Kinemage of the C-alpha trace (Angstrom):
@kinemage 1
@onewidth
@group {chain A} dominant
@subgroup {mainchain}
@vectorlist {calphas} color= white
{ca met a 1} P 161.554 134.690 143.881
{ca met a 2} L 162.205 136.022 140.375
{ca asn a 3} L 162.710 139.802 139.978
{ca ser a 4} L 161.214 141.876 137.170
{ca ala a 5} L 164.433 141.742 135.129
{ca ala a 6} L 164.596 137.951 135.182
{ca arg a 7} L 163.186 135.761 132.465
{ca pro a 8} L 159.606 134.545 132.946
{ca pro a 9} L 159.278 131.070 134.457
{ca ala a 10} L 159.346 128.199 131.978
{ca met a 11} L 157.716 124.789 132.036
{ca ser a 12} L 161.085 123.294 133.045
{ca asp a 13} L 161.059 125.490 136.177
{ca val a 14} L 157.636 124.149 137.111
{ca ala a 15} L 158.849 120.574 136.559
{ca ala a 16} L 161.915 121.131 138.732
{ca leu a 17} L 159.974 122.705 141.595
{ca ala a 18} L 157.272 120.011 141.503
{ca gly a 19} L 159.807 117.203 141.131
{ca val a 20} L 158.233 115.818 137.976
{ca ser a 21} L 159.091 115.544 134.300
{ca his a 22} L 158.446 118.167 131.632
{ca gln a 23} L 155.910 115.746 130.086
{ca thr a 24} L 153.955 115.496 133.349
{ca val a 25} L 153.608 119.276 133.553
{ca ser a 26} L 152.327 119.265 129.976
{ca arg a 27} L 149.765 116.582 130.851
{ca val a 28} L 148.527 118.655 133.795
{ca leu a 29} L 148.217 121.772 131.630
{ca asn a 30} L 146.242 119.800 129.039
{ca asp a 31} L 144.043 118.192 131.727
{ca his a 32} L 145.136 114.672 130.796
{ca pro a 33} L 143.286 112.024 132.849
{ca ser a 34} L 146.377 109.845 133.445
{ca val a 35} L 147.912 112.192 136.058
{ca arg a 36} L 147.510 111.124 139.700
{ca pro a 37} L 145.587 113.657 141.865
{ca glu a 38} L 148.509 114.224 144.249
{ca thr a 39} L 150.859 114.865 141.310
{ca arg a 40} L 148.368 117.229 139.687
{ca glu a 41} L 148.086 119.154 142.973
{ca arg a 42} L 151.874 119.417 143.299
{ca val a 43} L 152.253 120.735 139.745
{ca thr a 44} L 149.390 123.201 140.231
{ca glu a 45} L 150.994 124.548 143.392
{ca ala a 46} L 154.308 124.991 141.554
{ca ile a 47} L 152.539 126.866 138.736
{ca leu a 48} L 150.928 129.236 141.242
{ca gln a 49} L 154.118 129.726 143.213
{ca leu a 50} L 156.191 130.584 140.131
{ca gly a 51} L 153.476 132.547 138.363
{ca tyr a 52} L 153.962 130.394 135.271
{ca arg a 53} L 151.963 131.321 132.150
{ca arg a 54} L 151.686 129.017 129.178
{ca asn a 55} L 153.310 130.313 125.992
{ca ser a 56} L 150.348 130.324 123.645
{ca ala a 57} L 152.496 130.969 120.568
{ca ala a 58} L 154.649 127.922 121.310
{ca arg a 59} L 151.574 125.838 122.008
{ca thr a 60} L 150.113 126.862 118.643
{ca leu a 61} L 153.282 125.700 116.870
{ca val a 62} L 153.092 122.295 118.555
{ca thr a 63} L 149.343 121.634 118.386
{ca arg a 64} L 148.568 123.606 115.196
{ca arg a 65} L 145.644 125.054 117.167
{ca ser a 66} L 145.410 128.613 118.525
{ca gly a 67} L 142.589 127.828 120.930
{ca thr a 68} L 140.745 130.892 119.625
{ca leu a 69} L 137.228 131.090 118.180
{ca gly a 70} L 136.211 134.068 116.052
{ca val a 71} L 132.629 135.267 116.454
{ca val a 72} L 130.802 137.579 114.055
{ca thr a 73} L 127.684 139.168 115.541
{ca pro a 74} L 125.361 142.057 114.648
{ca ala a 75} L 125.940 145.328 116.500
{ca thr a 76} L 122.694 145.143 118.458
{ca ala a 77} L 121.614 145.032 122.092
{ca leu a 78} L 118.549 142.890 121.345
{ca tyr a 79} L 118.053 139.996 123.732
{ca gly a 80} L 118.384 137.087 121.286
{ca pro a 81} L 121.726 137.932 119.627
{ca thr a 82} L 123.357 139.145 122.860
{ca ser a 83} L 122.203 136.072 124.811
{ca thr a 84} L 123.467 133.853 121.994
{ca leu a 85} L 126.890 135.510 122.236
{ca val a 86} L 127.005 134.995 126.017
{ca gly a 87} L 126.006 131.328 125.686
{ca leu a 88} L 128.602 130.778 122.982
{ca glu a 89} L 131.408 132.412 124.984
{ca glu a 90} L 130.569 130.322 128.067
{ca ala a 91} L 130.553 127.095 126.054
{ca ala a 92} L 133.857 127.991 124.367
{ca arg a 93} L 135.489 128.717 127.719
{ca val a 94} L 134.492 125.295 129.048
{ca val a 95} L 136.466 123.561 126.272
{ca gly a 96} L 139.440 125.904 126.684
{ca trp a 97} L 138.836 128.303 123.790
{ca phe a 98} L 139.217 132.048 123.873
{ca val a 99} L 136.684 134.126 121.934
{ca ser a 100} L 137.489 137.051 119.652
{ca val a 101} L 134.414 139.088 118.667
{ca ala a 102} L 133.751 141.266 115.618
{ca thr a 103} L 130.513 143.271 115.677
{ca ile a 104} L 129.163 144.346 112.300
{ca arg a 105} L 126.556 147.059 111.867
{ca gln a 106} L 125.992 146.662 108.125
{ca phe a 107} L 126.289 143.143 106.738
{ca asp a 108} L 127.497 142.771 103.170
{ca gly a 109} L 130.134 140.815 101.288
{ca asp a 110} L 132.875 143.374 102.001
{ca ser a 111} L 132.234 143.542 105.754
{ca met a 112} L 132.131 139.750 106.032
{ca his a 113} L 135.374 139.478 104.062
{ca thr a 114} L 137.033 142.049 106.343
{ca ala a 115} L 135.908 140.184 109.474
{ca leu a 116} L 137.080 136.879 108.019
{ca glu a 117} L 140.516 138.260 107.145
{ca his a 118} L 140.799 139.744 110.626
{ca phe a 119} L 140.134 136.375 112.236
{ca leu a 120} L 142.380 134.436 109.889
{ca gly a 121} L 145.143 136.906 110.692
{ca gln a 122} L 144.661 135.996 114.353
{ca gly a 123} L 144.975 132.306 113.461
{ca val a 124} L 141.527 131.325 114.764
{ca asp a 125} L 140.625 127.632 114.711
{ca gly a 126} L 137.028 128.248 113.690
{ca ile a 127} L 134.408 130.963 113.210
{ca ala a 128} L 130.875 131.290 114.572
{ca ile a 129} L 128.445 133.664 112.855
{ca ile a 130} L 125.348 134.820 114.719
{ca ala a 131} L 122.997 135.352 111.798
{ca pro a 132} L 119.525 136.586 112.779
{ca thr a 133} L 118.635 138.428 109.560
{ca thr a 134} L 118.401 137.732 105.851
{ca glu a 135} L 121.179 140.213 105.034
{ca val a 136} L 123.597 138.243 107.197
{ca ala a 137} L 122.785 135.013 105.377
{ca gln a 138} L 123.237 136.744 102.022
{ca ala a 139} L 126.624 138.120 103.102
{ca ile a 140} L 127.757 134.647 104.206
{ca ala a 141} L 127.395 133.447 100.632
{ca ala a 142} L 130.298 135.766 99.743
{ca ile a 143} L 132.832 134.164 102.070
{ca ala a 144} L 135.259 131.328 101.494
{ca ser a 145} L 136.781 130.150 104.754
{ca pro a 146} L 139.654 127.685 105.123
{ca val a 147} L 138.519 126.963 108.708
{ca pro a 148} L 135.197 125.494 109.900
{ca val a 149} L 132.308 127.951 110.244
{ca val a 150} L 129.160 127.438 112.312
{ca leu a 151} L 126.090 129.500 111.464
{ca ile a 152} L 123.873 130.184 114.489
{ca ser a 153} L 120.494 130.928 112.987
{ca ser a 154} L 116.977 129.627 112.530
{ca ala a 155} L 117.340 130.076 108.754
{ca ser a 156} L 115.983 127.013 106.979
{ca asp a 157} L 118.110 127.487 103.857
{ca val a 158} L 121.818 127.393 104.697
{ca pro a 159} L 124.089 128.976 102.044
{ca pro a 160} L 126.135 126.341 100.151
{ca val a 161} L 129.475 127.468 101.602
{ca pro a 162} L 132.374 125.015 102.184
{ca his a 163} L 133.078 124.138 105.832
{ca leu a 164} L 129.724 125.675 106.895
{ca his a 165} L 127.592 124.045 109.607
{ca ala a 166} L 124.333 125.354 111.079
{ca val a 167} L 122.682 125.222 114.493
{ca gly a 168} L 119.677 127.012 115.950
{ca val a 169} L 116.584 126.999 118.146
{ca asp a 170} L 113.397 125.584 116.615
{ca gln a 171} L 111.441 128.832 116.461
{ca arg a 172} L 108.447 127.311 114.682
{ca his a 173} L 108.092 124.731 117.417
{ca gly a 174} L 108.078 127.470 120.046
{ca ala a 175} L 105.437 129.457 118.163
{ca arg a 176} L 103.266 126.370 117.808
{ca leu a 177} L 103.500 125.754 121.557
{ca ala a 178} L 102.471 129.335 122.345
{ca thr a 179} L 99.545 129.380 119.931
{ca gln a 180} L 98.255 125.950 120.903
{ca his a 181} L 98.403 126.908 124.583
{ca leu a 182} L 96.137 129.915 123.991
{ca leu a 183} L 93.697 127.810 121.981
{ca asp a 184} L 93.690 125.108 124.662
{ca gln a 185} L 92.780 127.781 127.209
{ca gly a 186} L 89.645 128.418 125.165
{ca phe a 187} L 90.509 131.927 123.991
{ca gly a 188} L 89.417 131.338 120.394
{ca asp a 189} L 91.199 133.212 117.616
{ca val a 190} L 94.779 134.203 118.420
{ca val a 191} L 96.225 137.372 116.891
{ca his a 192} L 99.961 137.296 116.211
{ca val a 193} L 102.032 140.454 116.628
{ca ala a 194} L 104.981 139.595 114.392
{ca gly a 195} L 108.520 140.946 114.435
{ca pro a 196} L 110.324 142.462 111.420
{ca gln a 197} L 110.135 139.983 108.573
{ca asp a 198} L 113.780 140.368 107.557
{ca trp a 199} L 114.581 138.434 110.763
{ca phe a 200} L 114.574 134.639 110.492
{ca asp a 201} L 113.168 134.261 114.017
{ca ala a 202} L 110.239 136.535 113.160
{ca gln a 203} L 109.569 134.607 109.945
{ca asp a 204} L 109.560 131.253 111.735
{ca arg a 205} L 107.412 132.441 114.640
{ca leu a 206} L 104.883 133.754 112.140
{ca ala a 207} L 104.978 130.439 110.251
{ca gly a 208} L 104.528 128.422 113.458
{ca trp a 209} L 101.524 130.526 114.477
{ca arg a 210} L 99.970 130.004 111.037
{ca glu a 211} L 100.483 126.235 111.200
{ca val a 212} L 98.399 126.001 114.368
{ca ser a 213} L 95.883 128.806 113.712
{ca gly a 214} L 94.865 127.540 110.296
{ca pro a 215} L 93.447 129.411 107.301
{ca gly a 216} L 90.632 131.077 109.281
{ca ala a 217} L 92.953 132.916 111.644
{ca pro a 218} L 92.924 136.717 111.863
{ca glu a 219} L 95.580 138.595 109.902
{ca his a 220} L 98.873 139.016 111.710
{ca ile a 221} L 100.171 142.488 112.642
{ca glu a 222} L 103.793 143.276 111.822
{ca ala a 223} L 105.724 145.448 114.286
{ca gly a 224} L 109.289 146.073 115.435
{ca trp a 225} L 110.991 144.372 118.381
{ca asp a 226} L 110.731 147.158 120.964
{ca ala a 227} L 108.378 147.645 123.917
{ca ala a 228} L 107.443 151.046 122.471
{ca asp a 229} L 106.080 149.276 119.371
{ca gly a 230} L 103.949 147.022 121.558
{ca tyr a 231} L 102.722 149.958 123.631
{ca glu a 232} L 101.548 151.956 120.599
{ca leu a 233} L 99.904 148.873 119.127
{ca gly a 234} L 98.169 148.149 122.445
{ca leu a 235} L 96.675 151.649 122.521
{ca arg a 236} L 95.391 151.199 118.963
{ca met a 237} L 93.851 147.858 119.926
{ca val a 238} L 92.048 149.433 122.875
{ca arg a 239} L 90.594 152.101 120.563
{ca gly a 240} L 89.766 149.760 117.700
{ca gly a 241} L 88.642 146.605 119.489
{ca leu a 242} L 90.568 144.031 121.485
{ca pro a 243} L 91.257 140.507 120.286
{ca arg a 244} L 90.693 137.713 122.798
{ca ala a 245} L 94.306 136.524 122.749
{ca ile a 246} L 97.680 137.794 121.485
{ca phe a 247} L 100.878 135.907 120.737
{ca ala a 248} L 103.646 138.519 120.618
{ca ala a 249} L 106.867 137.739 118.733
{ca asn a 250} L 109.045 138.685 121.710
{ca asp a 251} L 108.763 139.668 125.368
{ca gln a 252} L 109.479 143.340 124.726
{ca leu a 253} L 106.448 143.615 122.449
{ca ala a 254} L 104.412 141.820 125.116
{ca leu a 255} L 105.704 144.237 127.775
{ca gly a 256} L 104.534 147.218 125.725
{ca leu a 257} L 101.121 145.624 125.208
{ca leu a 258} L 100.738 144.964 128.941
{ca his a 259} L 101.699 148.556 129.698
{ca ala a 260} L 99.052 149.935 127.334
{ca phe a 261} L 96.378 147.562 128.629
{ca trp a 262} L 97.150 148.390 132.267
{ca glu a 263} L 97.063 152.118 131.498
{ca lys a 264} L 93.609 151.815 129.893
{ca gly a 265} L 92.121 149.513 132.505
{ca val a 266} L 92.147 146.378 130.329
{ca arg a 267} L 92.412 143.219 132.439
{ca val a 268} L 94.921 140.534 131.456
{ca pro a 269} L 94.021 137.710 130.958
{ca asp a 270} L 90.300 138.371 131.707
{ca asp a 271} L 89.796 140.754 128.764
{ca val a 272} L 92.761 139.684 126.618
{ca ala a 273} L 95.399 136.974 127.114
{ca val a 274} L 99.033 137.677 126.173
{ca val a 275} L 101.965 135.347 125.432
{ca gly a 276} L 105.502 136.471 124.551
{ca phe a 277} L 108.688 134.803 123.318
{ca asp a 278} L 112.236 134.660 124.800
{ca asp a 279} L 111.637 134.479 128.576
{ca glu a 280} L 113.750 137.564 129.159
{ca val a 281} L 115.119 138.252 132.610
{ca gly a 282} L 112.228 139.827 134.499
{ca ala a 283} L 109.408 138.312 132.422
{ca ala a 284} L 108.170 136.491 135.541
{ca his a 285} L 107.740 139.901 137.207
{ca tyr a 286} L 105.692 141.670 134.543
{ca thr a 287} L 102.148 142.650 135.565
{ca pro a 288} L 100.790 140.045 135.300
{ca pro a 289} L 103.679 137.529 135.067
{ca leu a 290} L 104.159 136.739 131.386
{ca thr a 291} L 103.621 133.387 129.728
{ca thr a 292} L 106.416 133.065 127.191
{ca val a 293} L 108.632 130.709 125.209
{ca arg a 294} L 112.083 130.045 126.614
{ca gln a 295} L 115.183 129.592 124.460
{ca asp a 296} L 118.094 127.777 126.081
{ca phe a 297} L 121.003 129.929 124.927
{ca gly a 298} L 123.468 127.935 127.021
{ca ala a 299} L 122.485 124.760 125.175
{ca leu a 300} L 122.668 126.635 121.865
{ca gly a 301} L 126.230 127.731 122.637
{ca arg a 302} L 127.226 124.175 123.536
{ca leu a 303} L 125.641 122.896 120.328
{ca ala a 304} L 127.597 125.417 118.250
{ca val a 305} L 130.890 124.544 119.945
{ca gly a 306} L 130.159 120.822 119.598
{ca ser a 307} L 129.488 121.318 115.892
{ca leu a 308} L 132.899 122.957 115.457
{ca gln a 309} L 134.614 120.223 117.455
{ca ala a 310} L 133.004 117.622 115.193
{ca ala a 311} L 134.180 119.573 112.149
{ca phe a 312} L 137.760 119.587 113.516
{ca ala a 313} L 137.498 115.809 113.799
{ca gly a 314} L 136.489 115.570 110.136
{ca glu a 315} L 132.893 114.560 110.818
{ca asp a 316} L 130.048 115.521 108.484
{ca val a 317} L 127.717 117.556 110.711
{ca ala a 318} L 124.062 117.901 109.713
{ca arg a 319} L 121.973 120.964 110.624
{ca gln a 320} L 120.961 120.738 114.291
{ca gln a 321} L 118.176 122.438 116.262
{ca ile a 322} L 117.201 122.466 119.916
{ca pro a 323} L 113.554 122.689 121.029
{ca ala a 324} L 112.007 125.734 122.668
{ca glu a 325} L 110.057 125.466 125.924
{ca leu a 326} L 106.709 127.002 126.895
{ca val a 327} L 106.718 128.696 130.312
{ca val a 328} L 103.143 129.216 131.530
{ca arg a 329} L 102.370 132.129 133.836
{ca ala a 330} L 99.343 134.239 134.746
{ca ser a 331} L 99.062 136.354 131.583
{ca ser a 332} L 97.465 133.531 129.602
{ca val a 333} L 95.696 131.280 132.113
{ca arg a 334} L 91.919 131.585 132.125
{ca arg a 335} L 90.652 132.245 135.614
{ca ala a 336} L 87.744 130.242 136.976
């Protein structure tokens, strides 16, 4: 066994202990399919026994890849951006990438440039930008990256930046599903409680609701993203007259509405039906369980990583979107 003063184990030590060549150890480390299972097991046991760690700096020199992905994300705890980050990190780990994260509270050209320089100094292979708001998209226009960049956003207009690719969830499709479901249940006019309109998701959910509701629909109500916003709005609705159905721009707004309605004795869905968006953890346990629109953040992360892999291979990657999914629960189903 090596003592603390000895040099760290090298790949040649692993090869000697396992009784294989240096090249075979390299194939095992890179998960090459040509290695026999019994040989792979022997090399793996030698790695564990010696405590061997791959020299990432040396690997970078050989492969010209650092195996690191830089991620720029807003400094927010909101469900969509944080779930996107988790999905992206999981997808990157599957393909062997490490993730370095820069959170930015105020997006502008200077902050984007600083984040970019930070990542390039780390030698990242690519950059992912979680861009939920218009200010993020505007800041992206100020960057010039020598490595591929994937924009994770529902923005329809992608800035004309070299090496930039875009992926997202089809927010309009999800909003259409939610609105059409309420109409199919026979609830008549559907009021939309919209999120802040400097968010691309809020813009697209509003647009999707309008596409299905048509020109005779009631005026939408703009709010924030928080449950407190939905609660205050719900109290005002009780005082001023309830609509028959509400499509809320996210589950937190829906939660606040349900709280206000429960507090004032309003029955959901008998007096007013409610649908949210996101399918947050716990949405199935609201009172009543909330009908909502699910976004597959795991699939979104895999799509973003796949877009970067295609860019590394020199492929021309078009904008890609994944569909949203309606999850029907008791808050919107008319009772017989």
